[in-house]
PyMOL Python script that loads the backbone (N, CA, C, O; Angstrom):
from pymol import cmd

cmd.read_pdbstr("""\
ATOM      1  N   TYR A   1      36.463 241.352  96.534  1.00  0.00           N
ATOM      2  CA  TYR A   1      35.949 242.040  94.841  1.00  0.00           C
ATOM      3  C   TYR A   1      35.205 243.552  95.406  1.00  0.00           C
ATOM      4  O   TYR A   1      35.750 244.574  94.990  1.00  0.00           O
ATOM      5  N   TYR A   2      34.196 243.696  96.174  1.00  0.00           N
ATOM      6  CA  TYR A   2      33.665 244.954  96.495  1.00  0.00           C
ATOM      7  C   TYR A   2      34.935 245.662  96.923  1.00  0.00           C
ATOM      8  O   TYR A   2      35.207 246.723  96.360  1.00  0.00           O
ATOM      9  N   LEU A   3      35.911 245.084  98.062  1.00  0.00           N
ATOM     10  CA  LEU A   3      36.947 246.295  98.598  1.00  0.00           C
ATOM     11  C   LEU A   3      37.636 246.541  97.538  1.00  0.00           C
ATOM     12  O   LEU A   3      37.873 247.747  97.465  1.00  0.00           O
ATOM     13  N   MET A   4      38.198 245.765  96.417  1.00  0.00           N
ATOM     14  CA  MET A   4      38.923 245.994  95.389  1.00  0.00           C
ATOM     15  C   MET A   4      38.098 247.222  94.650  1.00  0.00           C
ATOM     16  O   MET A   4      38.632 248.304  94.408  1.00  0.00           O
ATOM     17  N   ALA A   5      36.890 246.949  94.363  1.00  0.00           N
ATOM     18  CA  ALA A   5      36.368 247.737  93.491  1.00  0.00           C
ATOM     19  C   ALA A   5      36.504 249.288  94.196  1.00  0.00           C
ATOM     20  O   ALA A   5      36.713 250.302  93.530  1.00  0.00           O
ATOM     21  N   LEU A   6      36.355 249.264  95.566  1.00  0.00           N
ATOM     22  CA  LEU A   6      36.407 250.641  96.217  1.00  0.00           C
ATOM     23  C   LEU A   6      37.419 251.147  96.189  1.00  0.00           C
ATOM     24  O   LEU A   6      37.566 252.360  96.035  1.00  0.00           O
ATOM     25  N   SER A   7      38.454 250.215  96.352  1.00  0.00           N
ATOM     26  CA  SER A   7      39.605 250.974  96.288  1.00  0.00           C
ATOM     27  C   SER A   7      40.168 251.658  95.014  1.00  0.00           C
ATOM     28  O   SER A   7      41.261 252.214  94.917  1.00  0.00           O
ATOM     29  N   ARG A   8      39.066 251.490  93.901  1.00  0.00           N
ATOM     30  CA  ARG A   8      39.490 251.979  92.486  1.00  0.00           C
ATOM     31  C   ARG A   8      38.021 253.253  92.430  1.00  0.00           C
ATOM     32  O   ARG A   8      37.427 253.553  91.395  1.00  0.00           O
ATOM     33  N   ASN A   9      37.830 253.603  93.298  1.00  0.00           N
ATOM     34  CA  ASN A   9      36.808 254.592  93.455  1.00  0.00           C
ATOM     35  C   ASN A   9      35.573 254.201  92.819  1.00  0.00           C
ATOM     36  O   ASN A   9      34.844 254.929  92.146  1.00  0.00           O
ATOM     37  N   ASP A  10      35.415 253.028  93.087  1.00  0.00           N
ATOM     38  CA  ASP A  10      33.853 252.492  92.575  1.00  0.00           C
ATOM     39  C   ASP A  10      33.022 252.438  93.686  1.00  0.00           C
ATOM     40  O   ASP A  10      32.820 251.417  94.342  1.00  0.00           O
ATOM     41  N   PHE A  11      32.414 253.816  93.959  1.00  0.00           N
ATOM     42  CA  PHE A  11      31.465 253.735  95.146  1.00  0.00           C
ATOM     43  C   PHE A  11      30.278 253.147  95.363  1.00  0.00           C
ATOM     44  O   PHE A  11      29.747 253.010  96.465  1.00  0.00           O
ATOM     45  N   GLU A  12      29.713 252.681  93.980  1.00  0.00           N
ATOM     46  CA  GLU A  12      28.640 251.616  93.681  1.00  0.00           C
ATOM     47  C   GLU A  12      28.947 250.688  94.769  1.00  0.00           C
ATOM     48  O   GLU A  12      28.182 250.447  95.703  1.00  0.00           O
ATOM     49  N   ALA A  13      30.315 250.091  94.569  1.00  0.00           N
ATOM     50  CA  ALA A  13      30.817 248.769  95.815  1.00  0.00           C
ATOM     51  C   ALA A  13      30.622 249.331  97.164  1.00  0.00           C
ATOM     52  O   ALA A  13      30.610 248.486  98.059  1.00  0.00           O
ATOM     53  N   ALA A  14      30.468 250.540  97.515  1.00  0.00           N
ATOM     54  CA  ALA A  14      30.101 251.034  98.791  1.00  0.00           C
ATOM     55  C   ALA A  14      28.862 250.876  99.560  1.00  0.00           C
ATOM     56  O   ALA A  14      28.606 250.774 100.759  1.00  0.00           O
ATOM     57  N   SER A  15      28.046 250.890  98.270  1.00  0.00           N
ATOM     58  CA  SER A  15      26.387 250.741  98.861  1.00  0.00           C
ATOM     59  C   SER A  15      25.976 249.296  99.069  1.00  0.00           C
ATOM     60  O   SER A  15      25.228 248.878  99.953  1.00  0.00           O
ATOM     61  N   TYR A  16      26.699 248.460  97.930  1.00  0.00           N
ATOM     62  CA  TYR A  16      26.707 247.044  98.257  1.00  0.00           C
ATOM     63  C   TYR A  16      27.466 246.520  99.310  1.00  0.00           C
ATOM     64  O   TYR A  16      27.048 245.488  99.835  1.00  0.00           O
ATOM     65  N   LEU A  17      28.545 247.052  99.738  1.00  0.00           N
ATOM     66  CA  LEU A  17      29.090 246.621 101.076  1.00  0.00           C
ATOM     67  C   LEU A  17      28.202 246.806 102.228  1.00  0.00           C
ATOM     68  O   LEU A  17      28.070 246.030 103.174  1.00  0.00           O
ATOM     69  N   GLY A  18      27.602 247.943 102.034  1.00  0.00           N
ATOM     70  CA  GLY A  18      26.761 248.346 103.376  1.00  0.00           C
ATOM     71  C   GLY A  18      25.968 247.398 103.371  1.00  0.00           C
ATOM     72  O   GLY A  18      25.952 246.619 104.324  1.00  0.00           O
ATOM     73  N   ILE A  19      25.111 247.240 102.275  1.00  0.00           N
ATOM     74  CA  ILE A  19      23.586 246.474 102.287  1.00  0.00           C
ATOM     75  C   ILE A  19      24.131 244.876 102.719  1.00  0.00           C
ATOM     76  O   ILE A  19      23.258 244.178 103.236  1.00  0.00           O
ATOM     77  N   TYR A  20      25.456 244.266 102.554  1.00  0.00           N
ATOM     78  CA  TYR A  20      25.620 243.020 102.748  1.00  0.00           C
ATOM     79  C   TYR A  20      26.038 243.079 104.298  1.00  0.00           C
ATOM     80  O   TYR A  20      25.844 242.144 105.075  1.00  0.00           O
ATOM     81  N   TYR A  21      26.484 243.986 104.556  1.00  0.00           N
ATOM     82  CA  TYR A  21      26.801 244.103 106.216  1.00  0.00           C
ATOM     83  C   TYR A  21      25.510 244.658 106.822  1.00  0.00           C
ATOM     84  O   TYR A  21      25.573 244.598 108.050  1.00  0.00           O
ATOM     85  N   LEU A  22      24.203 245.250 106.319  1.00  0.00           N
ATOM     86  CA  LEU A  22      23.048 245.318 107.031  1.00  0.00           C
ATOM     87  C   LEU A  22      22.337 244.142 107.206  1.00  0.00           C
ATOM     88  O   LEU A  22      21.858 243.709 108.254  1.00  0.00           O
ATOM     89  N   LYS A  23      22.302 243.553 105.849  1.00  0.00           N
ATOM     90  CA  LYS A  23      21.261 242.652 105.716  1.00  0.00           C
ATOM     91  C   LYS A  23      21.765 240.956 105.870  1.00  0.00           C
ATOM     92  O   LYS A  23      21.042 240.016 106.203  1.00  0.00           O
ATOM     93  N   VAL A  24      23.284 240.912 105.501  1.00  0.00           N
ATOM     94  CA  VAL A  24      23.649 239.434 105.748  1.00  0.00           C
ATOM     95  C   VAL A  24      24.291 239.349 106.841  1.00  0.00           C
ATOM     96  O   VAL A  24      23.907 238.460 107.601  1.00  0.00           O
ATOM     97  N   GLU A  25      25.323 240.115 107.240  1.00  0.00           N
ATOM     98  CA  GLU A  25      26.221 239.919 108.286  1.00  0.00           C
ATOM     99  C   GLU A  25      25.606 240.416 109.468  1.00  0.00           C
ATOM    100  O   GLU A  25      25.876 239.675 110.413  1.00  0.00           O
ATOM    101  N   LYS A  26      24.878 241.386 109.792  1.00  0.00           N
ATOM    102  CA  LYS A  26      24.306 241.972 110.657  1.00  0.00           C
ATOM    103  C   LYS A  26      25.378 242.904 111.486  1.00  0.00           C
ATOM    104  O   LYS A  26      25.341 242.991 112.714  1.00  0.00           O
ATOM    105  N   GLN A  27      26.378 243.620 110.629  1.00  0.00           N
ATOM    106  CA  GLN A  27      27.457 244.306 111.428  1.00  0.00           C
ATOM    107  C   GLN A  27      27.377 245.613 111.137  1.00  0.00           C
ATOM    108  O   GLN A  27      28.027 246.199 110.271  1.00  0.00           O
ATOM    109  N   TYR A  28      26.221 246.268 112.188  1.00  0.00           N
ATOM    110  CA  TYR A  28      25.702 247.485 111.916  1.00  0.00           C
ATOM    111  C   TYR A  28      26.409 248.817 111.760  1.00  0.00           C
ATOM    112  O   TYR A  28      25.988 249.806 111.161  1.00  0.00           O
ATOM    113  N   VAL A  29      27.603 248.665 112.430  1.00  0.00           N
ATOM    114  CA  VAL A  29      28.373 249.786 112.603  1.00  0.00           C
ATOM    115  C   VAL A  29      29.274 249.784 111.080  1.00  0.00           C
ATOM    116  O   VAL A  29      29.502 250.923 110.671  1.00  0.00           O
ATOM    117  N   LEU A  30      29.787 248.693 110.237  1.00  0.00           N
ATOM    118  CA  LEU A  30      30.373 248.679 109.088  1.00  0.00           C
ATOM    119  C   LEU A  30      28.921 249.017 108.110  1.00  0.00           C
ATOM    120  O   LEU A  30      28.997 249.822 107.181  1.00  0.00           O
ATOM    121  N   ALA A  31      27.975 248.498 108.353  1.00  0.00           N
ATOM    122  CA  ALA A  31      26.958 248.920 107.540  1.00  0.00           C
ATOM    123  C   ALA A  31      26.597 250.421 107.297  1.00  0.00           C
ATOM    124  O   ALA A  31      26.365 250.959 106.214  1.00  0.00           O
ATOM    125  N   LYS A  32      26.601 250.943 108.469  1.00  0.00           N
ATOM    126  CA  LYS A  32      26.353 252.276 108.632  1.00  0.00           C
ATOM    127  C   LYS A  32      27.569 253.092 107.813  1.00  0.00           C
ATOM    128  O   LYS A  32      27.278 253.773 106.829  1.00  0.00           O
ATOM    129  N   GLU A  33      28.731 252.995 108.211  1.00  0.00           N
ATOM    130  CA  GLU A  33      30.112 253.385 107.668  1.00  0.00           C
ATOM    131  C   GLU A  33      29.826 253.461 105.941  1.00  0.00           C
ATOM    132  O   GLU A  33      29.726 254.505 105.297  1.00  0.00           O
ATOM    133  N   TYR A  34      29.722 252.007 105.378  1.00  0.00           N
ATOM    134  CA  TYR A  34      29.711 252.123 104.019  1.00  0.00           C
ATOM    135  C   TYR A  34      28.621 252.692 103.347  1.00  0.00           C
ATOM    136  O   TYR A  34      28.714 253.214 102.236  1.00  0.00           O
ATOM    137  N   LEU A  35      27.656 252.605 103.959  1.00  0.00           N
ATOM    138  CA  LEU A  35      26.364 253.477 103.309  1.00  0.00           C
ATOM    139  C   LEU A  35      26.522 255.026 103.424  1.00  0.00           C
ATOM    140  O   LEU A  35      26.408 255.747 102.433  1.00  0.00           O
ATOM    141  N   TYR A  36      26.786 255.504 104.659  1.00  0.00           N
ATOM    142  CA  TYR A  36      27.067 256.712 104.389  1.00  0.00           C
ATOM    143  C   TYR A  36      28.278 257.302 103.472  1.00  0.00           C
ATOM    144  O   TYR A  36      28.234 258.404 102.924  1.00  0.00           O
ATOM    145  N   HIS A  37      29.235 256.500 103.406  1.00  0.00           N
ATOM    146  CA  HIS A  37      30.276 256.874 102.500  1.00  0.00           C
ATOM    147  C   HIS A  37      29.508 256.819 100.800  1.00  0.00           C
ATOM    148  O   HIS A  37      29.714 257.697  99.962  1.00  0.00           O
ATOM    149  N   ALA A  38      28.745 255.771 100.600  1.00  0.00           N
ATOM    150  CA  ALA A  38      27.922 255.932  99.406  1.00  0.00           C
ATOM    151  C   ALA A  38      27.167 256.993  99.037  1.00  0.00           C
ATOM    152  O   ALA A  38      27.218 257.503  97.917  1.00  0.00           O
ATOM    153  N   VAL A  39      26.349 257.411 100.075  1.00  0.00           N
ATOM    154  CA  VAL A  39      25.656 258.418 100.213  1.00  0.00           C
ATOM    155  C   VAL A  39      26.633 259.732  99.628  1.00  0.00           C
ATOM    156  O   VAL A  39      26.458 260.305  98.553  1.00  0.00           O
ATOM    157  N   GLY A  40      27.783 260.060 100.718  1.00  0.00           N
ATOM    158  CA  GLY A  40      28.429 260.955 100.101  1.00  0.00           C
ATOM    159  C   GLY A  40      29.069 261.123  98.893  1.00  0.00           C
ATOM    160  O   GLY A  40      29.533 262.195  98.503  1.00  0.00           O
ATOM    161  N   HIS A  41      29.114 259.660  98.055  1.00  0.00           N
ATOM    162  CA  HIS A  41      29.608 259.935  96.774  1.00  0.00           C
ATOM    163  C   HIS A  41      28.520 259.632  95.761  1.00  0.00           C
ATOM    164  O   HIS A  41      28.750 259.004  94.728  1.00  0.00           O
ATOM    165  N   GLY A  42      27.326 260.102  96.097  1.00  0.00           N
ATOM    166  CA  GLY A  42      26.272 260.265  95.287  1.00  0.00           C
ATOM    167  C   GLY A  42      25.521 259.033  94.765  1.00  0.00           C
ATOM    168  O   GLY A  42      24.970 259.031  93.664  1.00  0.00           O
ATOM    169  N   GLN A  43      25.525 258.018  95.575  1.00  0.00           N
ATOM    170  CA  GLN A  43      24.958 256.285  95.297  1.00  0.00           C
ATOM    171  C   GLN A  43      23.526 256.639  96.043  1.00  0.00           C
ATOM    172  O   GLN A  43      23.415 256.650  97.269  1.00  0.00           O
ATOM    173  N   ASP A  44      22.609 256.884  95.266  1.00  0.00           N
ATOM    174  CA  ASP A  44      21.408 257.008  95.884  1.00  0.00           C
ATOM    175  C   ASP A  44      20.658 255.626  96.409  1.00  0.00           C
ATOM    176  O   ASP A  44      19.781 255.631  97.273  1.00  0.00           O
ATOM    177  N   ILE A  45      21.086 254.606  95.829  1.00  0.00           N
ATOM    178  CA  ILE A  45      20.761 253.391  96.623  1.00  0.00           C
ATOM    179  C   ILE A  45      20.794 253.368  98.103  1.00  0.00           C
ATOM    180  O   ILE A  45      19.996 252.757  98.814  1.00  0.00           O
ATOM    181  N   ALA A  46      21.773 254.079  98.494  1.00  0.00           N
ATOM    182  CA  ALA A  46      22.278 253.728  99.934  1.00  0.00           C
ATOM    183  C   ALA A  46      21.061 254.893 100.802  1.00  0.00           C
ATOM    184  O   ALA A  46      21.078 254.881 102.033  1.00  0.00           O
ATOM    185  N   LEU A  47      20.389 255.533 100.305  1.00  0.00           N
ATOM    186  CA  LEU A  47      19.788 256.461 101.003  1.00  0.00           C
ATOM    187  C   LEU A  47      18.380 255.579 101.593  1.00  0.00           C
ATOM    188  O   LEU A  47      17.829 255.713 102.686  1.00  0.00           O
ATOM    189  N   PHE A  48      18.070 254.768 100.614  1.00  0.00           N
ATOM    190  CA  PHE A  48      16.634 253.666 101.184  1.00  0.00           C
ATOM    191  C   PHE A  48      17.333 252.575 102.464  1.00  0.00           C
ATOM    192  O   PHE A  48      16.730 251.996 103.368  1.00  0.00           O
ATOM    193  N   HIS A  49      18.708 252.566 102.160  1.00  0.00           N
ATOM    194  CA  HIS A  49      18.953 251.501 103.096  1.00  0.00           C
ATOM    195  C   HIS A  49      19.405 252.306 104.298  1.00  0.00           C
ATOM    196  O   HIS A  49      19.588 251.527 105.233  1.00  0.00           O
ATOM    197  N   LEU A  50      19.592 253.241 104.552  1.00  0.00           N
ATOM    198  CA  LEU A  50      20.111 254.191 105.948  1.00  0.00           C
ATOM    199  C   LEU A  50      18.592 254.137 106.170  1.00  0.00           C
ATOM    200  O   LEU A  50      18.241 253.452 107.131  1.00  0.00           O
ATOM    201  N   GLY A  51      17.561 254.778 105.402  1.00  0.00           N
ATOM    202  CA  GLY A  51      16.200 254.739 105.960  1.00  0.00           C
ATOM    203  C   GLY A  51      15.522 253.443 106.739  1.00  0.00           C
ATOM    204  O   GLY A  51      14.996 253.443 107.851  1.00  0.00           O
ATOM    205  N   TRP A  52      15.700 252.309 105.791  1.00  0.00           N
ATOM    206  CA  TRP A  52      15.543 250.846 106.761  1.00  0.00           C
ATOM    207  C   TRP A  52      16.174 250.542 107.680  1.00  0.00           C
ATOM    208  O   TRP A  52      15.657 249.873 108.575  1.00  0.00           O
ATOM    209  N   TYR A  53      17.439 250.928 107.739  1.00  0.00           N
ATOM    210  CA  TYR A  53      18.384 250.791 108.951  1.00  0.00           C
ATOM    211  C   TYR A  53      17.871 251.527 110.347  1.00  0.00           C
ATOM    212  O   TYR A  53      17.857 251.039 111.477  1.00  0.00           O
ATOM    213  N   TYR A  54      17.516 252.656 109.985  1.00  0.00           N
ATOM    214  CA  TYR A  54      17.121 253.579 110.966  1.00  0.00           C
ATOM    215  C   TYR A  54      15.500 253.215 111.391  1.00  0.00           C
ATOM    216  O   TYR A  54      15.004 253.640 112.435  1.00  0.00           O
ATOM    217  N   GLN A  55      14.967 252.600 110.688  1.00  0.00           N
ATOM    218  CA  GLN A  55      13.396 252.068 110.822  1.00  0.00           C
ATOM    219  C   GLN A  55      13.482 250.913 111.721  1.00  0.00           C
ATOM    220  O   GLN A  55      12.782 250.983 112.732  1.00  0.00           O
ATOM    221  N   HIS A  56      14.369 249.617 111.517  1.00  0.00           N
ATOM    222  CA  HIS A  56      14.322 248.739 111.659  1.00  0.00           C
ATOM    223  C   HIS A  56      15.561 248.076 112.972  1.00  0.00           C
ATOM    224  O   HIS A  56      15.539 247.133 113.763  1.00  0.00           O
ATOM    225  N   VAL A  57      16.485 249.100 112.656  1.00  0.00           N
ATOM    226  CA  VAL A  57      17.699 248.919 113.703  1.00  0.00           C
ATOM    227  C   VAL A  57      17.788 249.975 114.883  1.00  0.00           C
ATOM    228  O   VAL A  57      17.602 249.715 116.072  1.00  0.00           O
ATOM    229  N   GLU A  58      17.984 250.737 114.553  1.00  0.00           N
ATOM    230  CA  GLU A  58      18.227 252.208 115.743  1.00  0.00           C
ATOM    231  C   GLU A  58      16.762 252.699 116.060  1.00  0.00           C
ATOM    232  O   GLU A  58      16.691 253.482 117.008  1.00  0.00           O
ATOM    233  N   HIS A  59      15.598 252.377 115.437  1.00  0.00           N
ATOM    234  CA  HIS A  59      14.444 252.877 115.591  1.00  0.00           C
ATOM    235  C   HIS A  59      14.179 254.398 115.952  1.00  0.00           C
ATOM    236  O   HIS A  59      13.489 254.898 116.840  1.00  0.00           O
ATOM    237  N   ASN A  60      15.189 255.125 114.671  1.00  0.00           N
ATOM    238  CA  ASN A  60      15.231 256.584 115.001  1.00  0.00           C
ATOM    239  C   ASN A  60      14.395 257.132 113.882  1.00  0.00           C
ATOM    240  O   ASN A  60      14.861 257.192 112.744  1.00  0.00           O
ATOM    241  N   GLU A  61      12.933 257.614 114.217  1.00  0.00           N
ATOM    242  CA  GLU A  61      12.215 258.110 113.092  1.00  0.00           C
ATOM    243  C   GLU A  61      12.438 259.258 112.549  1.00  0.00           C
ATOM    244  O   GLU A  61      12.126 259.518 111.387  1.00  0.00           O
ATOM    245  N   GLU A  62      13.059 260.138 113.420  1.00  0.00           N
ATOM    246  CA  GLU A  62      13.697 261.326 112.491  1.00  0.00           C
ATOM    247  C   GLU A  62      14.628 261.035 111.441  1.00  0.00           C
ATOM    248  O   GLU A  62      14.598 261.655 110.378  1.00  0.00           O
ATOM    249  N   LYS A  63      15.526 260.042 111.703  1.00  0.00           N
ATOM    250  CA  LYS A  63      16.540 260.020 110.737  1.00  0.00           C
ATOM    251  C   LYS A  63      15.855 258.970 109.556  1.00  0.00           C
ATOM    252  O   LYS A  63      16.198 259.080 108.379  1.00  0.00           O
ATOM    253  N   MET A  64      14.788 257.881 110.023  1.00  0.00           N
ATOM    254  CA  MET A  64      14.322 257.260 108.960  1.00  0.00           C
ATOM    255  C   MET A  64      13.445 258.167 108.067  1.00  0.00           C
ATOM    256  O   MET A  64      13.358 257.787 106.900  1.00  0.00           O
ATOM    257  N   ASP A  65      12.833 259.202 108.369  1.00  0.00           N
ATOM    258  CA  ASP A  65      12.204 259.980 107.761  1.00  0.00           C
ATOM    259  C   ASP A  65      12.905 260.603 107.169  1.00  0.00           C
ATOM    260  O   ASP A  65      12.432 260.590 106.033  1.00  0.00           O
ATOM    261  N   LYS A  66      14.101 261.397 107.168  1.00  0.00           N
ATOM    262  CA  LYS A  66      15.065 262.131 106.347  1.00  0.00           C
ATOM    263  C   LYS A  66      15.309 260.892 105.417  1.00  0.00           C
ATOM    264  O   LYS A  66      14.571 260.908 104.431  1.00  0.00           O
ATOM    265  N   TYR A  67      16.105 259.895 105.483  1.00  0.00           N
ATOM    266  CA  TYR A  67      16.667 258.756 104.371  1.00  0.00           C
ATOM    267  C   TYR A  67      15.556 258.525 103.822  1.00  0.00           C
ATOM    268  O   TYR A  67      15.671 258.836 102.636  1.00  0.00           O
ATOM    269  N   TYR A  68      14.357 258.080 104.078  1.00  0.00           N
ATOM    270  CA  TYR A  68      13.471 257.698 103.178  1.00  0.00           C
ATOM    271  C   TYR A  68      13.064 259.223 102.311  1.00  0.00           C
ATOM    272  O   TYR A  68      12.957 259.315 101.088  1.00  0.00           O
ATOM    273  N   SER A  69      12.919 260.101 103.094  1.00  0.00           N
ATOM    274  CA  SER A  69      12.357 261.281 102.009  1.00  0.00           C
ATOM    275  C   SER A  69      13.439 261.481 101.015  1.00  0.00           C
ATOM    276  O   SER A  69      13.125 261.844  99.881  1.00  0.00           O
ATOM    277  N   MET A  70      14.727 261.275 101.337  1.00  0.00           N
ATOM    278  CA  MET A  70      15.602 261.803 100.302  1.00  0.00           C
ATOM    279  C   MET A  70      15.447 260.825  99.062  1.00  0.00           C
ATOM    280  O   MET A  70      15.390 261.177  97.884  1.00  0.00           O
ATOM    281  N   ALA A  71      15.386 259.466  99.576  1.00  0.00           N
ATOM    282  CA  ALA A  71      15.216 258.554  98.527  1.00  0.00           C
ATOM    283  C   ALA A  71      14.032 258.572  97.717  1.00  0.00           C
ATOM    284  O   ALA A  71      14.028 258.292  96.518  1.00  0.00           O
ATOM    285  N   LEU A  72      12.943 258.936  98.446  1.00  0.00           N
ATOM    286  CA  LEU A  72      11.878 259.474  97.590  1.00  0.00           C
ATOM    287  C   LEU A  72      12.017 260.436  96.618  1.00  0.00           C
ATOM    288  O   LEU A  72      11.342 260.331  95.594  1.00  0.00           O
ATOM    289  N   GLU A  73      12.804 261.387  96.767  1.00  0.00           N
ATOM    290  CA  GLU A  73      12.995 262.635  96.186  1.00  0.00           C
ATOM    291  C   GLU A  73      13.827 261.838  94.819  1.00  0.00           C
ATOM    292  O   GLU A  73      13.675 262.294  93.686  1.00  0.00           O
ATOM    293  N   LYS A  74      14.449 260.972  94.998  1.00  0.00           N
ATOM    294  CA  LYS A  74      15.258 260.331  93.963  1.00  0.00           C
ATOM    295  C   LYS A  74      14.335 259.043  93.361  1.00  0.00           C
ATOM    296  O   LYS A  74      14.862 258.097  92.776  1.00  0.00           O
ATOM    297  N   GLY A  75      12.979 259.144  93.578  1.00  0.00           N
ATOM    298  CA  GLY A  75      12.261 258.112  92.951  1.00  0.00           C
ATOM    299  C   GLY A  75      12.507 256.570  93.259  1.00  0.00           C
ATOM    300  O   GLY A  75      12.175 255.678  92.478  1.00  0.00           O
ATOM    301  N   ASP A  76      13.097 256.367  94.429  1.00  0.00           N
ATOM    302  CA  ASP A  76      13.259 255.047  94.690  1.00  0.00           C
ATOM    303  C   ASP A  76      11.875 254.166  95.300  1.00  0.00           C
ATOM    304  O   ASP A  76      11.208 254.343  96.320  1.00  0.00           O
ATOM    305  N   SER A  77      11.783 253.271  94.332  1.00  0.00           N
ATOM    306  CA  SER A  77      10.380 252.746  94.374  1.00  0.00           C
ATOM    307  C   SER A  77      10.033 251.849  95.842  1.00  0.00           C
ATOM    308  O   SER A  77       8.903 251.690  96.302  1.00  0.00           O
ATOM    309  N   ASN A  78      11.365 251.299  96.452  1.00  0.00           N
ATOM    310  CA  ASN A  78      11.439 250.849  97.624  1.00  0.00           C
ATOM    311  C   ASN A  78      11.122 251.885  98.836  1.00  0.00           C
ATOM    312  O   ASN A  78      10.427 251.689  99.833  1.00  0.00           O
ATOM    313  N   ALA A  79      11.706 252.823  98.522  1.00  0.00           N
ATOM    314  CA  ALA A  79      11.368 253.940  99.903  1.00  0.00           C
ATOM    315  C   ALA A  79      10.000 254.148  99.861  1.00  0.00           C
ATOM    316  O   ALA A  79       9.382 254.081 100.924  1.00  0.00           O
ATOM    317  N   ILE A  80       9.279 254.444  98.594  1.00  0.00           N
ATOM    318  CA  ILE A  80       7.695 254.680  98.426  1.00  0.00           C
ATOM    319  C   ILE A  80       6.928 253.573  99.057  1.00  0.00           C
ATOM    320  O   ILE A  80       5.991 253.834  99.811  1.00  0.00           O
ATOM    321  N   ALA A  81       7.254 252.432  98.806  1.00  0.00           N
ATOM    322  CA  ALA A  81       6.447 251.153  99.447  1.00  0.00           C
ATOM    323  C   ALA A  81       6.778 251.326 100.992  1.00  0.00           C
ATOM    324  O   ALA A  81       5.921 251.745 101.770  1.00  0.00           O
ATOM    325  N   TYR A  82       8.151 250.962 101.428  1.00  0.00           N
ATOM    326  CA  TYR A  82       8.169 251.068 102.915  1.00  0.00           C
ATOM    327  C   TYR A  82       7.696 252.152 103.508  1.00  0.00           C
ATOM    328  O   TYR A  82       6.870 251.935 104.395  1.00  0.00           O
ATOM    329  N   TYR A  83       8.029 253.497 103.237  1.00  0.00           N
ATOM    330  CA  TYR A  83       7.456 254.812 103.901  1.00  0.00           C
ATOM    331  C   TYR A  83       5.944 254.550 104.039  1.00  0.00           C
ATOM    332  O   TYR A  83       5.467 254.653 105.169  1.00  0.00           O
ATOM    333  N   GLN A  84       5.048 254.185 102.892  1.00  0.00           N
ATOM    334  CA  GLN A  84       3.856 254.108 102.837  1.00  0.00           C
ATOM    335  C   GLN A  84       3.255 253.068 103.970  1.00  0.00           C
ATOM    336  O   GLN A  84       2.364 253.281 104.792  1.00  0.00           O
ATOM    337  N   ASN A  85       4.037 251.869 103.744  1.00  0.00           N
ATOM    338  CA  ASN A  85       3.641 250.949 104.788  1.00  0.00           C
ATOM    339  C   ASN A  85       3.905 251.497 106.186  1.00  0.00           C
ATOM    340  O   ASN A  85       3.139 250.987 107.003  1.00  0.00           O
ATOM    341  N   TYR A  86       4.780 252.407 106.730  1.00  0.00           N
ATOM    342  CA  TYR A  86       5.097 252.666 107.828  1.00  0.00           C
ATOM    343  C   TYR A  86       4.077 253.775 108.240  1.00  0.00           C
ATOM    344  O   TYR A  86       3.736 253.918 109.415  1.00  0.00           O
ATOM    345  N   LEU A  87       3.683 254.427 107.387  1.00  0.00           N
ATOM    346  CA  LEU A  87       2.819 255.450 107.871  1.00  0.00           C
ATOM    347  C   LEU A  87       1.316 254.929 107.752  1.00  0.00           C
ATOM    348  O   LEU A  87       0.375 255.593 108.186  1.00  0.00           O
ATOM    349  N   GLU A  88       1.173 253.761 107.166  1.00  0.00           N
ATOM    350  CA  GLU A  88      -0.282 253.397 107.217  1.00  0.00           C
ATOM    351  C   GLU A  88      -0.330 252.492 108.683  1.00  0.00           C
ATOM    352  O   GLU A  88      -1.344 252.096 109.257  1.00  0.00           O
ATOM    353  N   ASN A  89       1.019 252.307 109.072  1.00  0.00           N
ATOM    354  CA  ASN A  89       0.765 251.339 110.398  1.00  0.00           C
ATOM    355  C   ASN A  89       0.711 252.380 111.571  1.00  0.00           C
ATOM    356  O   ASN A  89       0.318 252.067 112.695  1.00  0.00           O
ATOM    357  N   LEU A  90       1.171 253.753 111.202  1.00  0.00           N
ATOM    358  CA  LEU A  90       1.021 254.510 112.393  1.00  0.00           C
ATOM    359  C   LEU A  90      -0.402 254.908 112.625  1.00  0.00           C
ATOM    360  O   LEU A  90      -0.851 255.195 113.735  1.00  0.00           O
ATOM    361  N   ILE A  91      -1.202 254.907 111.318  1.00  0.00           N
ATOM    362  CA  ILE A  91      -2.683 255.166 111.298  1.00  0.00           C
ATOM    363  C   ILE A  91      -3.650 254.204 112.315  1.00  0.00           C
ATOM    364  O   ILE A  91      -4.655 254.518 112.953  1.00  0.00           O
ATOM    365  N   LYS A  92      -3.016 253.048 112.218  1.00  0.00           N
ATOM    366  CA  LYS A  92      -3.815 252.009 112.700  1.00  0.00           C
ATOM    367  C   LYS A  92      -4.078 252.157 114.239  1.00  0.00           C
ATOM    368  O   LYS A  92      -4.766 251.325 114.831  1.00  0.00           O
TER     369      LYS A  92
END
""", "prot")
cmd.dss("prot")
cmd.show_as("cartoon", "prot")
cmd.util.cbc("prot")
cmd.orient("prot")
């Protein structure tokens, strides 16, 4: 259903496909593809999930910081909690 929605330019579906491939299927290439597609079409929820991906999968601190920061600017409460937790763990 998400693919059908995406074919009708429902870009929220790209976010959910990215999340699905990230968290359920663990198909990270597809996850990144859909999440970047979603971000490119204004889907702010994908910003947090790209930050999560770079924190937990690729371990790329620079990109994690970039996407969590962008999500923070949009008021994403998940990004606030995850980024705060990440920073607290750095201090320990």
